[in-house]
mmCIF file of the N, C-alpha and C atoms, coordinates in Angstrom:
data_MODEL
# 
_entry.id   MODEL 
# 
loop_
_atom_site.group_PDB 
_atom_site.id 
_atom_site.type_symbol 
_atom_site.label_atom_id 
_atom_site.label_alt_id 
_atom_site.label_comp_id 
_atom_site.label_asym_id 
_atom_site.label_entity_id 
_atom_site.label_seq_id 
_atom_site.pdbx_PDB_ins_code 
_atom_site.Cartn_x 
_atom_site.Cartn_y 
_atom_site.Cartn_z 
_atom_site.occupancy 
_atom_site.B_iso_or_equiv 
_atom_site.pdbx_formal_charge 
_atom_site.auth_seq_id 
_atom_site.auth_comp_id 
_atom_site.auth_asym_id 
_atom_site.auth_atom_id 
_atom_site.pdbx_PDB_model_num 
ATOM 1   N N  . UNK A 1 1  ? -91.846  51.851 -1.571  1.00 0.00 ? 1  UNK A N  1 
ATOM 2   C CA . UNK A 1 1  ? -90.933  51.279 -0.595  1.00 0.00 ? 1  UNK A CA 1 
ATOM 3   C C  . UNK A 1 1  ? -90.573  52.224 0.498   1.00 0.00 ? 1  UNK A C  1 
ATOM 4   N N  . UNK A 1 2  ? -90.686  51.520 1.632   1.00 0.00 ? 2  UNK A N  1 
ATOM 5   C CA . UNK A 1 2  ? -90.336  52.553 2.930   1.00 0.00 ? 2  UNK A CA 1 
ATOM 6   C C  . UNK A 1 2  ? -89.138  52.145 3.573   1.00 0.00 ? 2  UNK A C  1 
ATOM 7   N N  . UNK A 1 3  ? -88.262  53.081 3.948   1.00 0.00 ? 3  UNK A N  1 
ATOM 8   C CA . UNK A 1 3  ? -87.158  52.663 4.654   1.00 0.00 ? 3  UNK A CA 1 
ATOM 9   C C  . UNK A 1 3  ? -87.387  52.661 6.156   1.00 0.00 ? 3  UNK A C  1 
ATOM 10  N N  . UNK A 1 4  ? -87.263  51.526 6.924   1.00 0.00 ? 4  UNK A N  1 
ATOM 11  C CA . UNK A 1 4  ? -87.701  51.382 8.184   1.00 0.00 ? 4  UNK A CA 1 
ATOM 12  C C  . UNK A 1 4  ? -86.676  52.192 9.032   1.00 0.00 ? 4  UNK A C  1 
ATOM 13  N N  . UNK A 1 5  ? -85.372  51.952 8.672   1.00 0.00 ? 5  UNK A N  1 
ATOM 14  C CA . UNK A 1 5  ? -84.341  52.460 9.576   1.00 0.00 ? 5  UNK A CA 1 
ATOM 15  C C  . UNK A 1 5  ? -83.475  53.379 8.770   1.00 0.00 ? 5  UNK A C  1 
ATOM 16  N N  . UNK A 1 6  ? -83.837  54.708 8.925   1.00 0.00 ? 6  UNK A N  1 
ATOM 17  C CA . UNK A 1 6  ? -83.202  55.742 8.033   1.00 0.00 ? 6  UNK A CA 1 
ATOM 18  C C  . UNK A 1 6  ? -81.901  56.163 8.640   1.00 0.00 ? 6  UNK A C  1 
ATOM 19  N N  . UNK A 1 7  ? -80.887  55.869 7.894   1.00 0.00 ? 7  UNK A N  1 
ATOM 20  C CA . UNK A 1 7  ? -79.548  56.449 8.405   1.00 0.00 ? 7  UNK A CA 1 
ATOM 21  C C  . UNK A 1 7  ? -79.492  57.981 8.590   1.00 0.00 ? 7  UNK A C  1 
ATOM 22  N N  . UNK A 1 8  ? -78.695  58.405 9.444   1.00 0.00 ? 8  UNK A N  1 
ATOM 23  C CA . UNK A 1 8  ? -78.336  59.957 9.468   1.00 0.00 ? 8  UNK A CA 1 
ATOM 24  C C  . UNK A 1 8  ? -77.460  60.353 8.304   1.00 0.00 ? 8  UNK A C  1 
ATOM 25  N N  . UNK A 1 9  ? -77.428  61.556 7.875   1.00 0.00 ? 9  UNK A N  1 
ATOM 26  C CA . UNK A 1 9  ? -76.736  61.795 6.732   1.00 0.00 ? 9  UNK A CA 1 
ATOM 27  C C  . UNK A 1 9  ? -75.161  61.900 7.026   1.00 0.00 ? 9  UNK A C  1 
ATOM 28  N N  . UNK A 1 10 ? -74.839  61.951 8.264   1.00 0.00 ? 10 UNK A N  1 
ATOM 29  C CA . UNK A 1 10 ? -73.374  61.822 8.669   1.00 0.00 ? 10 UNK A CA 1 
ATOM 30  C C  . UNK A 1 10 ? -73.016  60.416 8.337   1.00 0.00 ? 10 UNK A C  1 
ATOM 31  N N  . UNK A 1 11 ? -73.883  59.319 8.544   1.00 0.00 ? 11 UNK A N  1 
ATOM 32  C CA . UNK A 1 11 ? -73.542  58.004 8.285   1.00 0.00 ? 11 UNK A CA 1 
ATOM 33  C C  . UNK A 1 11 ? -73.117  57.684 6.909   1.00 0.00 ? 11 UNK A C  1 
ATOM 34  N N  . UNK A 1 12 ? -73.721  58.537 6.006   1.00 0.00 ? 12 UNK A N  1 
ATOM 35  C CA . UNK A 1 12 ? -73.439  58.274 4.593   1.00 0.00 ? 12 UNK A CA 1 
ATOM 36  C C  . UNK A 1 12 ? -72.130  58.755 4.078   1.00 0.00 ? 12 UNK A C  1 
ATOM 37  N N  . UNK A 1 13 ? -71.484  59.440 4.934   1.00 0.00 ? 13 UNK A N  1 
ATOM 38  C CA . UNK A 1 13 ? -70.239  59.878 4.517   1.00 0.00 ? 13 UNK A CA 1 
ATOM 39  C C  . UNK A 1 13 ? -69.093  58.721 4.459   1.00 0.00 ? 13 UNK A C  1 
ATOM 40  N N  . UNK A 1 14 ? -68.442  58.511 3.314   1.00 0.00 ? 14 UNK A N  1 
ATOM 41  C CA . UNK A 1 14 ? -67.606  57.460 3.427   1.00 0.00 ? 14 UNK A CA 1 
ATOM 42  C C  . UNK A 1 14 ? -66.076  58.010 3.066   1.00 0.00 ? 14 UNK A C  1 
ATOM 43  N N  . UNK A 1 15 ? -65.170  57.430 3.851   1.00 0.00 ? 15 UNK A N  1 
ATOM 44  C CA . UNK A 1 15 ? -63.786  57.761 3.635   1.00 0.00 ? 15 UNK A CA 1 
ATOM 45  C C  . UNK A 1 15 ? -63.450  59.168 4.485   1.00 0.00 ? 15 UNK A C  1 
ATOM 46  N N  . UNK A 1 16 ? -62.495  59.852 3.884   1.00 0.00 ? 16 UNK A N  1 
ATOM 47  C CA . UNK A 1 16 ? -62.273  61.262 4.413   1.00 0.00 ? 16 UNK A CA 1 
ATOM 48  C C  . UNK A 1 16 ? -63.183  62.098 3.970   1.00 0.00 ? 16 UNK A C  1 
ATOM 49  N N  . UNK A 1 17 ? -63.829  62.940 4.966   1.00 0.00 ? 17 UNK A N  1 
ATOM 50  C CA . UNK A 1 17 ? -64.805  63.788 4.492   1.00 0.00 ? 17 UNK A CA 1 
ATOM 51  C C  . UNK A 1 17 ? -64.246  65.114 3.584   1.00 0.00 ? 17 UNK A C  1 
ATOM 52  N N  . UNK A 1 18 ? -64.025  64.765 2.399   1.00 0.00 ? 18 UNK A N  1 
ATOM 53  C CA . UNK A 1 18 ? -63.669  65.928 1.389   1.00 0.00 ? 18 UNK A CA 1 
ATOM 54  C C  . UNK A 1 18 ? -64.815  66.732 1.093   1.00 0.00 ? 18 UNK A C  1 
ATOM 55  N N  . UNK A 1 19 ? -65.959  66.188 0.987   1.00 0.00 ? 19 UNK A N  1 
ATOM 56  C CA . UNK A 1 19 ? -67.282  66.757 0.656   1.00 0.00 ? 19 UNK A CA 1 
ATOM 57  C C  . UNK A 1 19 ? -68.280  66.327 1.726   1.00 0.00 ? 19 UNK A C  1 
ATOM 58  N N  . UNK A 1 20 ? -68.918  67.369 2.311   1.00 0.00 ? 20 UNK A N  1 
ATOM 59  C CA . UNK A 1 20 ? -69.842  67.154 3.149   1.00 0.00 ? 20 UNK A CA 1 
ATOM 60  C C  . UNK A 1 20 ? -71.274  67.458 2.573   1.00 0.00 ? 20 UNK A C  1 
ATOM 61  N N  . UNK A 1 21 ? -72.068  66.417 2.622   1.00 0.00 ? 21 UNK A N  1 
ATOM 62  C CA . UNK A 1 21 ? -73.422  66.538 1.995   1.00 0.00 ? 21 UNK A CA 1 
ATOM 63  C C  . UNK A 1 21 ? -74.457  66.786 3.177   1.00 0.00 ? 21 UNK A C  1 
ATOM 64  N N  . UNK A 1 22 ? -75.252  67.791 3.038   1.00 0.00 ? 22 UNK A N  1 
ATOM 65  C CA . UNK A 1 22 ? -76.211  68.041 3.920   1.00 0.00 ? 22 UNK A CA 1 
ATOM 66  C C  . UNK A 1 22 ? -77.519  67.141 3.640   1.00 0.00 ? 22 UNK A C  1 
ATOM 67  N N  . UNK A 1 23 ? -78.375  66.962 4.415   1.00 0.00 ? 23 UNK A N  1 
ATOM 68  C CA . UNK A 1 23 ? -79.694  66.207 4.313   1.00 0.00 ? 23 UNK A CA 1 
ATOM 69  C C  . UNK A 1 23 ? -80.495  66.602 3.264   1.00 0.00 ? 23 UNK A C  1 
ATOM 70  N N  . UNK A 1 24 ? -80.568  68.059 3.016   1.00 0.00 ? 24 UNK A N  1 
ATOM 71  C CA . UNK A 1 24 ? -81.362  68.658 2.004   1.00 0.00 ? 24 UNK A CA 1 
ATOM 72  C C  . UNK A 1 24 ? -80.768  68.238 0.525   1.00 0.00 ? 24 UNK A C  1 
ATOM 73  N N  . UNK A 1 25 ? -79.409  68.233 0.486   1.00 0.00 ? 25 UNK A N  1 
ATOM 74  C CA . UNK A 1 25 ? -78.648  67.906 -0.795  1.00 0.00 ? 25 UNK A CA 1 
ATOM 75  C C  . UNK A 1 25 ? -78.838  66.649 -1.111  1.00 0.00 ? 25 UNK A C  1 
ATOM 76  N N  . UNK A 1 26 ? -78.812  65.542 -0.183  1.00 0.00 ? 26 UNK A N  1 
ATOM 77  C CA . UNK A 1 26 ? -78.984  64.212 -0.497  1.00 0.00 ? 26 UNK A CA 1 
ATOM 78  C C  . UNK A 1 26 ? -80.374  64.087 -0.933  1.00 0.00 ? 26 UNK A C  1 
ATOM 79  N N  . UNK A 1 27 ? -81.476  64.635 -0.346  1.00 0.00 ? 27 UNK A N  1 
ATOM 80  C CA . UNK A 1 27 ? -82.867  64.606 -0.714  1.00 0.00 ? 27 UNK A CA 1 
ATOM 81  C C  . UNK A 1 27 ? -82.946  65.028 -2.175  1.00 0.00 ? 27 UNK A C  1 
ATOM 82  N N  . UNK A 1 28 ? -82.270  66.073 -2.521  1.00 0.00 ? 28 UNK A N  1 
ATOM 83  C CA . UNK A 1 28 ? -82.471  66.747 -3.946  1.00 0.00 ? 28 UNK A CA 1 
ATOM 84  C C  . UNK A 1 28 ? -81.878  65.604 -4.963  1.00 0.00 ? 28 UNK A C  1 
ATOM 85  N N  . UNK A 1 29 ? -80.576  64.937 -4.552  1.00 0.00 ? 29 UNK A N  1 
ATOM 86  C CA . UNK A 1 29 ? -79.838  64.144 -5.457  1.00 0.00 ? 29 UNK A CA 1 
ATOM 87  C C  . UNK A 1 29 ? -80.857  62.860 -5.502  1.00 0.00 ? 29 UNK A C  1 
ATOM 88  N N  . UNK A 1 30 ? -81.435  62.218 -4.375  1.00 0.00 ? 30 UNK A N  1 
ATOM 89  C CA . UNK A 1 30 ? -82.428  61.197 -4.634  1.00 0.00 ? 30 UNK A CA 1 
ATOM 90  C C  . UNK A 1 30 ? -83.731  61.360 -5.524  1.00 0.00 ? 30 UNK A C  1 
ATOM 91  N N  . UNK A 1 31 ? -84.225  62.687 -5.154  1.00 0.00 ? 31 UNK A N  1 
ATOM 92  C CA . UNK A 1 31 ? -85.375  63.096 -6.183  1.00 0.00 ? 31 UNK A CA 1 
ATOM 93  C C  . UNK A 1 31 ? -84.917  63.241 -7.606  1.00 0.00 ? 31 UNK A C  1 
ATOM 94  N N  . UNK A 1 32 ? -83.723  63.443 -7.858  1.00 0.00 ? 32 UNK A N  1 
ATOM 95  C CA . UNK A 1 32 ? -83.300  63.712 -9.167  1.00 0.00 ? 32 UNK A CA 1 
ATOM 96  C C  . UNK A 1 32 ? -83.033  62.224 -9.813  1.00 0.00 ? 32 UNK A C  1 
ATOM 97  N N  . UNK A 1 33 ? -82.304  61.327 -9.073  1.00 0.00 ? 33 UNK A N  1 
ATOM 98  C CA . UNK A 1 33 ? -82.299  59.956 -9.654  1.00 0.00 ? 33 UNK A CA 1 
ATOM 99  C C  . UNK A 1 33 ? -83.708  59.474 -9.845  1.00 0.00 ? 33 UNK A C  1 
ATOM 100 N N  . UNK A 1 34 ? -84.618  59.544 -8.846  1.00 0.00 ? 34 UNK A N  1 
ATOM 101 C CA . UNK A 1 34 ? -86.018  58.912 -9.172  1.00 0.00 ? 34 UNK A CA 1 
ATOM 102 C C  . UNK A 1 34 ? -86.706  59.505 -10.260 1.00 0.00 ? 34 UNK A C  1 
ATOM 103 N N  . UNK A 1 35 ? -86.606  60.868 -10.362 1.00 0.00 ? 35 UNK A N  1 
ATOM 104 C CA . UNK A 1 35 ? -87.216  61.463 -11.499 1.00 0.00 ? 35 UNK A CA 1 
ATOM 105 C C  . UNK A 1 35 ? -86.774  60.848 -12.757 1.00 0.00 ? 35 UNK A C  1 
ATOM 106 N N  . UNK A 1 36 ? -85.357  60.710 -13.012 1.00 0.00 ? 36 UNK A N  1 
ATOM 107 C CA . UNK A 1 36 ? -84.632  60.336 -14.137 1.00 0.00 ? 36 UNK A CA 1 
ATOM 108 C C  . UNK A 1 36 ? -85.142  58.940 -14.448 1.00 0.00 ? 36 UNK A C  1 
ATOM 109 N N  . UNK A 1 37 ? -85.386  57.964 -13.368 1.00 0.00 ? 37 UNK A N  1 
ATOM 110 C CA . UNK A 1 37 ? -85.856  56.776 -13.554 1.00 0.00 ? 37 UNK A CA 1 
ATOM 111 C C  . UNK A 1 37 ? -87.312  56.592 -13.802 1.00 0.00 ? 37 UNK A C  1 
ATOM 112 N N  . UNK A 1 38 ? -88.010  57.752 -13.747 1.00 0.00 ? 38 UNK A N  1 
ATOM 113 C CA . UNK A 1 38 ? -89.334  57.850 -13.870 1.00 0.00 ? 38 UNK A CA 1 
ATOM 114 C C  . UNK A 1 38 ? -90.196  57.216 -12.768 1.00 0.00 ? 38 UNK A C  1 
ATOM 115 N N  . UNK A 1 39 ? -89.456  57.323 -11.535 1.00 0.00 ? 39 UNK A N  1 
ATOM 116 C CA . UNK A 1 39 ? -90.039  56.863 -10.446 1.00 0.00 ? 39 UNK A CA 1 
ATOM 117 C C  . UNK A 1 39 ? -90.333  55.318 -10.414 1.00 0.00 ? 39 UNK A C  1 
ATOM 118 N N  . UNK A 1 40 ? -89.722  54.524 -11.323 1.00 0.00 ? 40 UNK A N  1 
ATOM 119 C CA . UNK A 1 40 ? -89.949  53.079 -11.471 1.00 0.00 ? 40 UNK A CA 1 
ATOM 120 C C  . UNK A 1 40 ? -89.069  52.233 -10.573 1.00 0.00 ? 40 UNK A C  1 
ATOM 121 N N  . UNK A 1 41 ? -89.388  52.293 -9.341  1.00 0.00 ? 41 UNK A N  1 
ATOM 122 C CA . UNK A 1 41 ? -88.614  51.453 -8.365  1.00 0.00 ? 41 UNK A CA 1 
ATOM 123 C C  . UNK A 1 41 ? -89.464  50.270 -7.990  1.00 0.00 ? 41 UNK A C  1 
ATOM 124 N N  . UNK A 1 42 ? -89.212  49.093 -8.363  1.00 0.00 ? 42 UNK A N  1 
ATOM 125 C CA . UNK A 1 42 ? -89.997  48.002 -8.148  1.00 0.00 ? 42 UNK A CA 1 
ATOM 126 C C  . UNK A 1 42 ? -89.102  47.008 -7.624  1.00 0.00 ? 42 UNK A C  1 
ATOM 127 N N  . UNK A 1 43 ? -89.604  46.287 -6.430  1.00 0.00 ? 43 UNK A N  1 
ATOM 128 C CA . UNK A 1 43 ? -88.896  45.142 -6.053  1.00 0.00 ? 43 UNK A CA 1 
ATOM 129 C C  . UNK A 1 43 ? -89.282  44.006 -6.832  1.00 0.00 ? 43 UNK A C  1 
ATOM 130 N N  . UNK A 1 44 ? -87.914  43.351 -7.374  1.00 0.00 ? 44 UNK A N  1 
ATOM 131 C CA . UNK A 1 44 ? -88.200  42.087 -8.292  1.00 0.00 ? 44 UNK A CA 1 
ATOM 132 C C  . UNK A 1 44 ? -88.244  40.885 -7.490  1.00 0.00 ? 44 UNK A C  1 
ATOM 133 N N  . UNK A 1 45 ? -89.137  40.090 -7.609  1.00 0.00 ? 45 UNK A N  1 
ATOM 134 C CA . UNK A 1 45 ? -89.465  38.873 -6.857  1.00 0.00 ? 45 UNK A CA 1 
ATOM 135 C C  . UNK A 1 45 ? -89.426  37.747 -7.978  1.00 0.00 ? 45 UNK A C  1 
ATOM 136 N N  . UNK A 1 46 ? -89.625  36.388 -7.520  1.00 0.00 ? 46 UNK A N  1 
ATOM 137 C CA . UNK A 1 46 ? -89.691  35.283 -8.541  1.00 0.00 ? 46 UNK A CA 1 
ATOM 138 C C  . UNK A 1 46 ? -91.058  35.426 -9.273  1.00 0.00 ? 46 UNK A C  1 
ATOM 139 N N  . UNK A 1 47 ? -92.142  36.023 -8.662  1.00 0.00 ? 47 UNK A N  1 
ATOM 140 C CA . UNK A 1 47 ? -93.418  36.214 -9.273  1.00 0.00 ? 47 UNK A CA 1 
ATOM 141 C C  . UNK A 1 47 ? -93.291  37.118 -10.352 1.00 0.00 ? 47 UNK A C  1 
ATOM 142 N N  . UNK A 1 48 ? -92.234  38.035 -10.453 1.00 0.00 ? 48 UNK A N  1 
ATOM 143 C CA . UNK A 1 48 ? -92.231  39.129 -11.525 1.00 0.00 ? 48 UNK A CA 1 
ATOM 144 C C  . UNK A 1 48 ? -91.820  38.319 -12.948 1.00 0.00 ? 48 UNK A C  1 
ATOM 145 N N  . UNK A 1 49 ? -91.321  37.078 -12.774 1.00 0.00 ? 49 UNK A N  1 
ATOM 146 C CA . UNK A 1 49 ? -91.004  36.442 -14.037 1.00 0.00 ? 49 UNK A CA 1 
ATOM 147 C C  . UNK A 1 49 ? -91.874  35.316 -14.434 1.00 0.00 ? 49 UNK A C  1 
ATOM 148 N N  . UNK A 1 50 ? -92.940  35.169 -13.717 1.00 0.00 ? 50 UNK A N  1 
ATOM 149 C CA . UNK A 1 50 ? -93.919  34.052 -14.083 1.00 0.00 ? 50 UNK A CA 1 
ATOM 150 C C  . UNK A 1 50 ? -94.346  34.084 -15.516 1.00 0.00 ? 50 UNK A C  1 
ATOM 151 N N  . UNK A 1 51 ? -94.914  35.311 -15.792 1.00 0.00 ? 51 UNK A N  1 
ATOM 152 C CA . UNK A 1 51 ? -95.469  35.621 -17.174 1.00 0.00 ? 51 UNK A CA 1 
ATOM 153 C C  . UNK A 1 51 ? -94.389  35.253 -18.291 1.00 0.00 ? 51 UNK A C  1 
ATOM 154 N N  . UNK A 1 52 ? -93.325  35.698 -18.104 1.00 0.00 ? 52 UNK A N  1 
ATOM 155 C CA . UNK A 1 52 ? -92.209  35.539 -19.121 1.00 0.00 ? 52 UNK A CA 1 
ATOM 156 C C  . UNK A 1 52 ? -91.982  33.972 -19.137 1.00 0.00 ? 52 UNK A C  1 
ATOM 157 N N  . UNK A 1 53 ? -91.730  33.430 -18.159 1.00 0.00 ? 53 UNK A N  1 
ATOM 158 C CA . UNK A 1 53 ? -91.416  31.937 -18.499 1.00 0.00 ? 53 UNK A CA 1 
ATOM 159 C C  . UNK A 1 53 ? -92.557  31.047 -18.900 1.00 0.00 ? 53 UNK A C  1 
ATOM 160 N N  . UNK A 1 54 ? -93.633  31.378 -18.480 1.00 0.00 ? 54 UNK A N  1 
ATOM 161 C CA . UNK A 1 54 ? -94.931  30.667 -18.973 1.00 0.00 ? 54 UNK A CA 1 
ATOM 162 C C  . UNK A 1 54 ? -95.104  30.924 -20.415 1.00 0.00 ? 54 UNK A C  1 
ATOM 163 N N  . UNK A 1 55 ? -94.709  32.121 -20.913 1.00 0.00 ? 55 UNK A N  1 
ATOM 164 C CA . UNK A 1 55 ? -95.027  32.392 -22.299 1.00 0.00 ? 55 UNK A CA 1 
ATOM 165 C C  . UNK A 1 55 ? -93.908  31.607 -23.188 1.00 0.00 ? 55 UNK A C  1 
ATOM 166 N N  . UNK A 1 56 ? -92.725  31.459 -22.648 1.00 0.00 ? 56 UNK A N  1 
ATOM 167 C CA . UNK A 1 56 ? -91.617  30.660 -23.269 1.00 0.00 ? 56 UNK A CA 1 
ATOM 168 C C  . UNK A 1 56 ? -92.002  29.323 -23.218 1.00 0.00 ? 56 UNK A C  1 
ATOM 169 N N  . UNK A 1 57 ? -92.542  28.723 -22.085 1.00 0.00 ? 57 UNK A N  1 
ATOM 170 C CA . UNK A 1 57 ? -92.895  27.350 -22.330 1.00 0.00 ? 57 UNK A CA 1 
ATOM 171 C C  . UNK A 1 57 ? -94.156  26.987 -23.134 1.00 0.00 ? 57 UNK A C  1 
ATOM 172 N N  . UNK A 1 58 ? -95.075  27.853 -22.996 1.00 0.00 ? 58 UNK A N  1 
ATOM 173 C CA . UNK A 1 58 ? -96.365  27.553 -23.876 1.00 0.00 ? 58 UNK A CA 1 
ATOM 174 C C  . UNK A 1 58 ? -96.437  28.002 -25.201 1.00 0.00 ? 58 UNK A C  1 
ATOM 175 N N  . UNK A 1 59 ? -95.664  28.965 -25.328 1.00 0.00 ? 59 UNK A N  1 
ATOM 176 C CA . UNK A 1 59 ? -95.626  29.766 -26.723 1.00 0.00 ? 59 UNK A CA 1 
ATOM 177 C C  . UNK A 1 59 ? -96.908  30.549 -26.915 1.00 0.00 ? 59 UNK A C  1 
ATOM 178 N N  . UNK A 1 60 ? -97.493  30.978 -25.827 1.00 0.00 ? 60 UNK A N  1 
ATOM 179 C CA . UNK A 1 60 ? -98.765  31.751 -25.846 1.00 0.00 ? 60 UNK A CA 1 
ATOM 180 C C  . UNK A 1 60 ? -98.316  33.099 -25.083 1.00 0.00 ? 60 UNK A C  1 
ATOM 181 N N  . UNK A 1 61 ? -99.055  34.221 -25.630 1.00 0.00 ? 61 UNK A N  1 
ATOM 182 C CA . UNK A 1 61 ? -98.709  35.528 -24.902 1.00 0.00 ? 61 UNK A CA 1 
ATOM 183 C C  . UNK A 1 61 ? -99.242  35.707 -23.544 1.00 0.00 ? 61 UNK A C  1 
ATOM 184 N N  . UNK A 1 62 ? -100.401 35.218 -23.272 1.00 0.00 ? 62 UNK A N  1 
ATOM 185 C CA . UNK A 1 62 ? -100.952 35.252 -22.011 1.00 0.00 ? 62 UNK A CA 1 
ATOM 186 C C  . UNK A 1 62 ? -101.169 33.857 -21.341 1.00 0.00 ? 62 UNK A C  1 
ATOM 187 N N  . UNK A 1 63 ? -100.584 33.794 -20.219 1.00 0.00 ? 63 UNK A N  1 
ATOM 188 C CA . UNK A 1 63 ? -100.732 32.527 -19.472 1.00 0.00 ? 63 UNK A CA 1 
ATOM 189 C C  . UNK A 1 63 ? -102.181 32.339 -18.819 1.00 0.00 ? 63 UNK A C  1 
ATOM 190 N N  . UNK A 1 64 ? -102.395 31.119 -18.599 1.00 0.00 ? 64 UNK A N  1 
ATOM 191 C CA . UNK A 1 64 ? -103.832 30.771 -18.005 1.00 0.00 ? 64 UNK A CA 1 
ATOM 192 C C  . UNK A 1 64 ? -103.618 31.094 -16.429 1.00 0.00 ? 64 UNK A C  1 
ATOM 193 N N  . UNK A 1 65 ? -104.729 31.316 -15.965 1.00 0.00 ? 65 UNK A N  1 
ATOM 194 C CA . UNK A 1 65 ? -104.801 31.620 -14.451 1.00 0.00 ? 65 UNK A CA 1 
ATOM 195 C C  . UNK A 1 65 ? -104.304 30.473 -13.656 1.00 0.00 ? 65 UNK A C  1 
ATOM 196 N N  . UNK A 1 66 ? -104.823 29.183 -14.056 1.00 0.00 ? 66 UNK A N  1 
ATOM 197 C CA . UNK A 1 66 ? -104.350 28.047 -13.416 1.00 0.00 ? 66 UNK A CA 1 
ATOM 198 C C  . UNK A 1 66 ? -102.809 27.811 -13.458 1.00 0.00 ? 66 UNK A C  1 
ATOM 199 N N  . UNK A 1 67 ? -102.208 28.171 -14.655 1.00 0.00 ? 67 UNK A N  1 
ATOM 200 C CA . UNK A 1 67 ? -100.709 28.015 -14.729 1.00 0.00 ? 67 UNK A CA 1 
ATOM 201 C C  . UNK A 1 67 ? -100.154 28.982 -13.847 1.00 0.00 ? 67 UNK A C  1 
ATOM 202 N N  . UNK A 1 68 ? -100.616 30.202 -13.639 1.00 0.00 ? 68 UNK A N  1 
ATOM 203 C CA . UNK A 1 68 ? -100.128 31.221 -12.907 1.00 0.00 ? 68 UNK A CA 1 
ATOM 204 C C  . UNK A 1 68 ? -100.148 30.928 -11.337 1.00 0.00 ? 68 UNK A C  1 
ATOM 205 N N  . UNK A 1 69 ? -101.241 30.278 -11.086 1.00 0.00 ? 69 UNK A N  1 
ATOM 206 C CA . UNK A 1 69 ? -101.551 29.921 -9.669  1.00 0.00 ? 69 UNK A CA 1 
ATOM 207 C C  . UNK A 1 69 ? -100.709 28.729 -9.234  1.00 0.00 ? 69 UNK A C  1 
ATOM 208 N N  . UNK A 1 70 ? -100.406 27.710 -10.168 1.00 0.00 ? 70 UNK A N  1 
ATOM 209 C CA . UNK A 1 70 ? -99.682  26.754 -9.858  1.00 0.00 ? 70 UNK A CA 1 
ATOM 210 C C  . UNK A 1 70 ? -98.195  27.164 -9.823  1.00 0.00 ? 70 UNK A C  1 
ATOM 211 N N  . UNK A 1 71 ? -97.674  28.093 -10.449 1.00 0.00 ? 71 UNK A N  1 
ATOM 212 C CA . UNK A 1 71 ? -96.513  28.630 -10.428 1.00 0.00 ? 71 UNK A CA 1 
ATOM 213 C C  . UNK A 1 71 ? -96.101  29.449 -9.163  1.00 0.00 ? 71 UNK A C  1 
ATOM 214 N N  . UNK A 1 72 ? -97.159  30.171 -8.752  1.00 0.00 ? 72 UNK A N  1 
ATOM 215 C CA . UNK A 1 72 ? -97.123  30.787 -7.400  1.00 0.00 ? 72 UNK A CA 1 
ATOM 216 C C  . UNK A 1 72 ? -96.985  29.844 -6.266  1.00 0.00 ? 72 UNK A C  1 
ATOM 217 N N  . UNK A 1 73 ? -97.822  28.838 -6.210  1.00 0.00 ? 73 UNK A N  1 
ATOM 218 C CA . UNK A 1 73 ? -97.854  27.986 -5.269  1.00 0.00 ? 73 UNK A CA 1 
ATOM 219 C C  . UNK A 1 73 ? -96.532  27.072 -5.323  1.00 0.00 ? 73 UNK A C  1 
ATOM 220 N N  . UNK A 1 74 ? -95.780  26.819 -6.272  1.00 0.00 ? 74 UNK A N  1 
ATOM 221 C CA . UNK A 1 74 ? -94.549  26.220 -6.472  1.00 0.00 ? 74 UNK A CA 1 
ATOM 222 C C  . UNK A 1 74 ? -93.537  27.218 -5.832  1.00 0.00 ? 74 UNK A C  1 
ATOM 223 N N  . UNK A 1 75 ? -93.614  28.557 -6.118  1.00 0.00 ? 75 UNK A N  1 
ATOM 224 C CA . UNK A 1 75 ? -92.491  29.348 -5.532  1.00 0.00 ? 75 UNK A CA 1 
ATOM 225 C C  . UNK A 1 75 ? -92.661  29.536 -3.975  1.00 0.00 ? 75 UNK A C  1 
ATOM 226 N N  . UNK A 1 76 ? -93.982  29.387 -3.500  1.00 0.00 ? 76 UNK A N  1 
ATOM 227 C CA . UNK A 1 76 ? -94.203  29.467 -2.103  1.00 0.00 ? 76 UNK A CA 1 
ATOM 228 C C  . UNK A 1 76 ? -93.739  28.349 -1.520  1.00 0.00 ? 76 UNK A C  1 
ATOM 229 N N  . UNK A 1 77 ? -93.959  27.159 -2.031  1.00 0.00 ? 77 UNK A N  1 
ATOM 230 C CA . UNK A 1 77 ? -93.425  25.815 -1.398  1.00 0.00 ? 77 UNK A CA 1 
ATOM 231 C C  . UNK A 1 77 ? -91.973  25.905 -1.541  1.00 0.00 ? 77 UNK A C  1 
ATOM 232 N N  . UNK A 1 78 ? -91.224  26.285 -2.474  1.00 0.00 ? 78 UNK A N  1 
ATOM 233 C CA . UNK A 1 78 ? -89.767  26.316 -2.436  1.00 0.00 ? 78 UNK A CA 1 
ATOM 234 C C  . UNK A 1 78 ? -89.323  27.314 -1.448  1.00 0.00 ? 78 UNK A C  1 
ATOM 235 N N  . UNK A 1 79 ? -90.065  28.306 -1.164  1.00 0.00 ? 79 UNK A N  1 
ATOM 236 C CA . UNK A 1 79 ? -89.589  29.386 -0.051  1.00 0.00 ? 79 UNK A CA 1 
ATOM 237 C C  . UNK A 1 79 ? -89.564  28.785 1.347   1.00 0.00 ? 79 UNK A C  1 
ATOM 238 N N  . UNK A 1 80 ? -90.681  27.998 1.586   1.00 0.00 ? 80 UNK A N  1 
ATOM 239 C CA . UNK A 1 80 ? -90.815  27.291 2.872   1.00 0.00 ? 80 UNK A CA 1 
ATOM 240 C C  . UNK A 1 80 ? -89.659  26.380 3.140   1.00 0.00 ? 80 UNK A C  1 
# 
């Protein structure tokens, strides 16, 4: 993911500035959080859950490609 409009580090300060965080400190904190998460940052979309729900409906582990395609088409039509 890429942040298009990156805020200045001063804009991240909330309330009274008891603690002032420099850009390098914020970057180190972000890297620590990301490494703790194993760099698993993924945007969840409705398509992320297709396999799960199709498996529940059909009682099969792997859904057929036609079912996945119909599900994606349904999601796209709903979004429109």
